[in-house]
C-alpha positions as CSV (number, residue, x, y, z in Angstrom):
1,X,-2.5,-4.4,78.1
2,X,-4.5,-1.5,76.6
3,X,-3.5,0.7,73.7
4,X,-2.1,3.5,75.9
5,X,-0.1,1.1,78.1
6,X,1.4,-0.4,74.9
7,X,2.4,3.1,73.7
8,X,4.1,3.8,77.0
9,X,5.9,0.4,76.9
10,X,7.1,1.1,73.4
11,X,8.2,4.7,74.2
12,X,10.3,3.4,77.2
13,X,12.3,0.9,75.1
14,X,15.9,2.0,74.7
15,X,17.1,3.2,71.3
16,X,20.8,3.3,70.4
17,X,22.0,3.2,74.0
18,X,25.2,1.5,72.9
19,X,28.5,2.9,71.6
20,X,28.1,3.5,67.9
21,X,30.6,3.7,65.1
22,X,31.3,7.1,63.5
23,X,30.7,7.9,59.9
24,X,32.4,10.8,58.1
25,X,30.6,11.3,54.8
26,X,33.5,13.4,53.5
27,X,35.5,10.2,53.4
28,X,32.8,8.3,51.5
29,X,33.9,6.7,48.1
30,X,32.6,7.9,44.8
31,X,30.8,4.6,44.2
32,X,28.1,3.7,46.8
33,X,28.6,-0.1,46.3
34,X,32.1,0.3,47.8
35,X,30.6,1.9,50.9
36,X,27.9,-0.7,51.1
37,X,30.4,-3.6,51.0
38,X,32.5,-1.8,53.7
39,X,29.4,-1.4,56.0
40,X,28.3,-5.0,55.3
41,X,31.7,-6.4,56.2
42,X,31.8,-4.2,59.4
43,X,28.4,-5.7,60.3
44,X,29.7,-9.2,59.7
45,X,32.8,-8.6,61.8
46,X,30.7,-7.0,64.6
47,X,28.7,-10.2,64.9
48,X,25.4,-8.7,63.6
49,X,22.8,-11.4,63.3
50,X,22.0,-12.2,59.7
51,X,23.6,-9.1,58.3
52,X,22.8,-10.2,54.7
53,X,19.0,-10.1,55.4
54,X,17.3,-7.4,53.5
55,X,13.7,-6.1,53.1
56,X,12.6,-6.1,49.5
57,X,9.5,-4.1,48.5
58,X,7.6,-4.4,45.3
59,X,4.2,-3.1,44.1
60,X,1.2,-4.9,42.6
61,X,-0.8,-3.9,39.6
62,X,-2.9,-1.5,41.8
63,X,0.2,0.2,43.1
64,X,-0.1,-1.3,46.6
65,X,3.3,-2.2,48.1
66,X,4.4,-5.5,49.4
67,X,7.5,-6.1,51.5
68,X,9.3,-9.2,52.7
69,X,12.7,-10.3,54.1
70,X,15.1,-12.3,51.9
71,X,18.8,-12.9,51.7
72,X,21.3,-10.9,49.7
73,X,23.2,-13.2,47.4
74,X,26.0,-10.7,46.6
75,X,27.0,-7.3,45.2
76,X,28.6,-7.4,41.7
77,X,29.2,-4.6,39.2
78,X,27.1,-2.2,41.2
79,X,24.2,-4.6,41.3
80,X,22.5,-6.2,44.4
81,X,21.7,-9.9,43.8
82,X,18.7,-11.8,45.2
83,X,16.8,-14.9,44.1
84,X,13.1,-15.6,43.7
85,X,10.6,-17.8,42.0
86,X,8.8,-16.3,38.9
87,X,5.7,-17.8,40.3
88,X,5.9,-16.1,43.7
89,X,4.0,-12.9,44.4
90,X,7.2,-10.8,44.2
91,X,8.2,-12.6,41.0
92,X,4.8,-11.8,39.4
93,X,4.9,-8.2,40.7
94,X,8.4,-7.6,39.3
95,X,7.3,-9.0,36.0
96,X,4.6,-6.4,35.9
97,X,6.6,-3.5,37.5
98,X,10.3,-4.2,37.4
99,X,11.2,-1.6,40.1
100,X,11.9,-2.3,43.7
101,X,13.2,-0.9,47.0
102,X,15.5,-2.7,49.4
103,X,16.7,-1.9,52.9
104,X,19.2,-3.2,55.3
105,X,19.2,-2.5,59.1
106,X,22.1,-3.3,61.4
107,X,20.8,-2.3,64.8
108,X,24.1,-3.1,66.6
109,X,25.8,-0.5,64.6
110,X,22.9,2.0,64.3
111,X,23.1,1.8,60.5
112,X,20.6,1.3,57.7
113,X,20.9,1.4,53.9
114,X,18.0,2.2,51.6
115,X,18.2,1.3,47.9
116,X,15.9,2.0,45.0
117,X,16.2,0.9,41.4
118,X,15.1,-1.4,38.6
119,X,15.3,-5.2,38.6
120,X,16.5,-7.3,35.8
121,X,16.8,-11.0,35.2
122,X,20.3,-12.3,35.9
123,X,20.2,-15.0,33.2
124,X,19.8,-18.7,33.0
125,X,23.3,-19.9,33.9
126,X,23.7,-17.7,37.1
127,X,20.1,-18.6,38.1
128,X,20.9,-22.3,37.7
129,X,24.1,-22.0,39.7
130,X,22.3,-20.3,42.5
131,X,19.6,-23.0,42.6
132,X,22.1,-25.8,42.8
133,X,24.0,-24.1,45.5
134,X,20.9,-24.2,47.8
135,X,20.4,-26.8,50.4
136,X,18.5,-30.0,49.4
137,X,15.6,-29.0,51.5
138,X,15.4,-25.5,50.0
139,X,15.7,-27.0,46.4
140,X,12.9,-29.5,47.3
141,X,10.7,-26.6,48.5
142,X,11.4,-24.6,45.4
143,X,10.5,-27.6,43.2
144,X,7.1,-27.9,44.9
145,X,6.3,-24.3,43.9
146,X,2.9,-22.9,44.9
147,X,4.7,-20.2,47.0
148,X,2.2,-17.9,48.6
149,X,-0.9,-19.9,47.5
150,X,-3.5,-21.1,49.9
151,X,-2.6,-24.4,51.6
152,X,-5.8,-26.3,52.3
153,X,-4.2,-29.2,54.1
154,X,-0.7,-29.4,55.6
155,X,-0.6,-33.0,54.5
156,X,-0.6,-31.8,50.9
157,X,2.7,-30.0,51.6
158,X,4.3,-33.0,53.2
159,X,3.3,-35.2,50.2
160,X,4.6,-32.7,47.7
161,X,7.9,-32.3,49.6
162,X,8.4,-36.1,49.7
163,X,7.8,-36.3,46.0
164,X,10.3,-33.4,45.3
165,X,12.9,-35.0,47.5
166,X,12.5,-38.3,45.6
167,X,13.0,-36.4,42.3
168,X,16.2,-34.8,43.6
169,X,17.5,-38.2,44.7
170,X,17.1,-39.5,41.2
171,X,18.1,-36.2,39.5
172,X,20.6,-34.3,41.7
173,X,21.1,-31.6,39.0
174,X,17.4,-31.0,38.6
175,X,16.6,-27.3,38.5
176,X,13.3,-25.5,39.0
177,X,12.7,-23.7,35.7
178,X,10.9,-20.8,37.5
179,X,13.9,-20.0,39.8
180,X,15.6,-16.8,38.9
181,X,18.6,-14.8,40.2
182,X,17.7,-11.1,40.0
183,X,19.8,-8.0,39.9
184,X,18.6,-4.8,41.6
185,X,20.3,-2.0,39.7
186,X,20.1,1.1,41.9
187,X,19.7,4.7,40.9
188,X,19.4,6.0,44.5
189,X,21.1,4.8,47.7
190,X,20.9,6.3,51.2
191,X,23.3,5.6,54.0
192,X,22.0,6.4,57.5
193,X,24.1,6.4,60.6
194,X,22.6,6.8,64.1
195,X,24.1,9.0,66.8
196,X,23.6,8.9,70.6
197,X,22.5,12.5,70.5
198,X,20.1,11.9,67.6
199,X,22.2,13.8,65.2
200,X,21.7,11.3,62.4
201,X,24.0,11.4,59.4
202,X,22.3,10.7,56.1
203,X,24.3,10.5,52.9
204,X,22.3,10.2,49.6
205,X,23.8,8.9,46.4
206,X,21.8,9.7,43.2
207,X,22.8,8.4,39.8
208,X,22.8,11.2,37.2
209,X,24.0,10.4,33.7
210,X,26.2,7.4,34.9
211,X,27.7,9.6,37.6
212,X,26.9,9.2,41.3
213,X,26.0,12.6,43.0
214,X,26.5,12.7,46.8
215,X,24.3,14.9,49.0
216,X,23.8,15.2,52.8
217,X,20.3,15.1,54.0
218,X,18.7,16.7,57.1
219,X,18.2,14.2,59.8
């Protein structure tokens, strides 16, 4: 398949050819976290696959962005919770520049949410609880560390995982000291609702002096 054929193939793919929910921004709550939770629950109830998956974007020291998919751990007190290793690329980038952007996309509902704000450490106790709540395999992988580093030989990974599993068997409460629960504290959130006629509805919340300002955006 050549470049032009691929472009035609992509253009012919259907977009939002299903019945979509309505969204009246006039009925939106004053606090965007309330609207987000409502949309998230609607996505869960609609059977959206992995509705808690979010794209998290950070920047390196040169200002070059990085993005990856991870799992939302919760929304509490207007903060979006996610976990990471301090030794990972995103952990290092957040230590250097504690600002991030996150996005959620629920294609079955034609909805996306975009979030921008600063990231703070959630503290030792919540981080430890989050680590212990993970599956044994996930904890073993976290104990191995080296996330994002070059793997010279797959056998090295297997050996390291076996050692980590043995450590967990002897110390079930063992916690990786580099594991952190992080809080994304937004100052801007956009809610985007698709429409069969391409009349998108975009509602932007911007934090101004502890007050959320709501504005409609052109599609």
